[in-house]
C-alpha positions in Angstrom: 17.5 8.1 -3.4 13.8 7.9 -2.8 12.7 5.2 -0.4 9.7 3.3 -1.8 7.2 1.3 0.2 8.4 -2.2 0.9 7.0 -5.0 -1.2 4.2 -7.1 0.2 5.5 -9.8 2.6 3.4 -12.5 0.9 5.5 -12.0 -2.3 8.5 -14.3 -2.8 11.4 -12.9 -4.7 13.9 -15.5 -6.2 16.9 -15.6 -8.4 16.9 -18.0 -11.4 13.6 -19.7 -10.2 11.7 -21.5 -12.9 9.5 -19.3 -15.1 7.7 -20.2 -18.3 7.3 -18.3 -21.5 3.5 -18.5 -21.0 3.8 -16.8 -17.6 5.9 -14.0 -19.1 3.5 -13.5 -22.0 0.7 -13.2 -19.5 2.6 -10.8 -17.2 3.5 -8.6 -20.2 -0.1 -8.5 -21.3 -1.3 -7.6 -17.8 0.3 -4.2 -18.1 -0.5 -3.5 -21.8 2.6 -4.9 -23.4 2.7 -6.8 -26.7 4.5 -10.0 -25.9 5.8 -12.4 -28.5 5.3 -16.0 -27.7 8.5 -18.0 -27.5 10.5 -14.9 -26.5 11.7 -16.2 -23.1 12.7 -19.6 -24.6 15.0 -17.8 -27.0 16.4 -15.2 -24.5 17.0 -17.3 -21.4 20.3 -18.8 -22.7 21.8 -15.3 -22.9 20.9 -14.4 -19.4 23.2 -14.3 -16.4 20.0 -14.8 -14.5 16.6 -13.3 -13.7 14.5 -12.4 -10.8 11.0 -13.6 -10.3 8.4 -12.3 -7.8 5.4 -14.5 -7.1 2.4 -13.9 -5.0 1.5 -16.3 -2.2 -0.8 -18.1 -4.7 2.2 -18.6 -7.0 1.2 -16.0 -9.7 4.1 -14.3 -11.4 3.7 -10.6 -10.3 7.2 -9.3 -11.1 10.2 -10.1 -13.3 13.5 -8.7 -14.5 16.1 -10.3 -16.8 19.9 -9.8 -16.4 21.5 -10.3 -19.8 25.3 -10.2 -19.9 28.4 -10.3 -22.1 29.9 -13.3 -20.4 32.3 -11.0 -18.6 31.9 -7.9 -16.4 29.1 -6.1 -18.2 25.4 -7.0 -17.3 22.3 -5.4 -18.7 19.0 -5.0 -16.9 16.1 -5.6 -19.3 12.4 -6.5 -19.3 11.5 -5.2 -15.9 7.8 -6.0 -15.4 5.4 -5.6 -12.5 1.8 -6.7 -12.6 -0.5 -3.6 -12.3 -2.1 -4.9 -9.1 1.4 -4.9 -7.5 2.7 -1.6 -8.8 3.6 1.3 -6.5 4.2 -1.1 -3.6 8.0 -1.4 -3.9 8.0 -4.7 -5.7 9.8 -3.4 -8.8 12.4 -1.8 -6.6 13.0 -5.1 -4.8 13.2 -7.1 -8.0 15.8 -4.6 -9.4 17.7 -4.6 -6.0 18.0 -8.4 -6.1 19.2 -8.3 -9.7 21.9 -5.8 -8.7 23.0 -8.0 -5.8 23.2 -11.1 -8.0 25.1 -9.3 -10.8 27.6 -8.1 -8.3 28.0 -11.5 -6.7 28.6 -13.0 -10.2 31.6 -10.6 -10.6 30.1 -8.1 -12.9 31.6 -4.6 -12.7 28.9 -2.7 -14.5 25.1 -3.0 -14.7 23.5 -1.0 -17.5 19.8 -0.1 -18.0 18.0 1.9 -20.5 14.5 3.2 -20.1 11.8 5.6 -21.4 11.9 9.1 -19.8 8.8 8.3 -17.8 10.8 5.7 -15.8 13.8 8.0 -15.0 12.6 8.7 -11.4 12.3 4.9 -10.8 15.7 3.9 -12.1 17.7 7.0 -11.2 16.2 8.1 -7.9 14.6 5.0 -6.5 16.9 2.2 -7.8 20.2 4.2 -7.6 21.3 4.1 -11.3 23.1 7.2 -12.6 22.6 8.9 -15.9 25.4 8.4 -18.4 25.9 9.4 -22.0 25.1 6.6 -24.4 24.6 5.9 -28.1 21.8 4.2 -29.9 21.1 3.1 -33.4 17.6 2.1 -34.4 18.3 -1.0 -36.5 14.9 -1.5 -37.9 14.3 2.2 -38.8 15.7 4.3 -41.7 19.5 4.4 -42.0 
């Protein structure tokens, strides 16, 4: 596992801290994503929890959601780090906290899927292991 630099000490990382849909839309836009307003308000009820990272000024600079099946399977989704805070270990710390909290909640497995460009981050830095998986694109041709 690669050891990343540590996140800035002025960033506060919290589990299940309040976060608004507007903040997540803005964070997603900050790194070129195409957010959908209202997304967080719909998704939050299906979450085991989420991790927020805020700058000393209170700005949301990192986030990850932990969805779950209500049992022992959790799913890491929507990892986001503001570009001004990337490559400083913040994403790693947010994921590490999500892993801790999913374990503490009694989950046995934590899954993540990702684009190939993020393999080093998830597999080498965060400690996930590659597994075979299946996928059906539900909005594409059958």
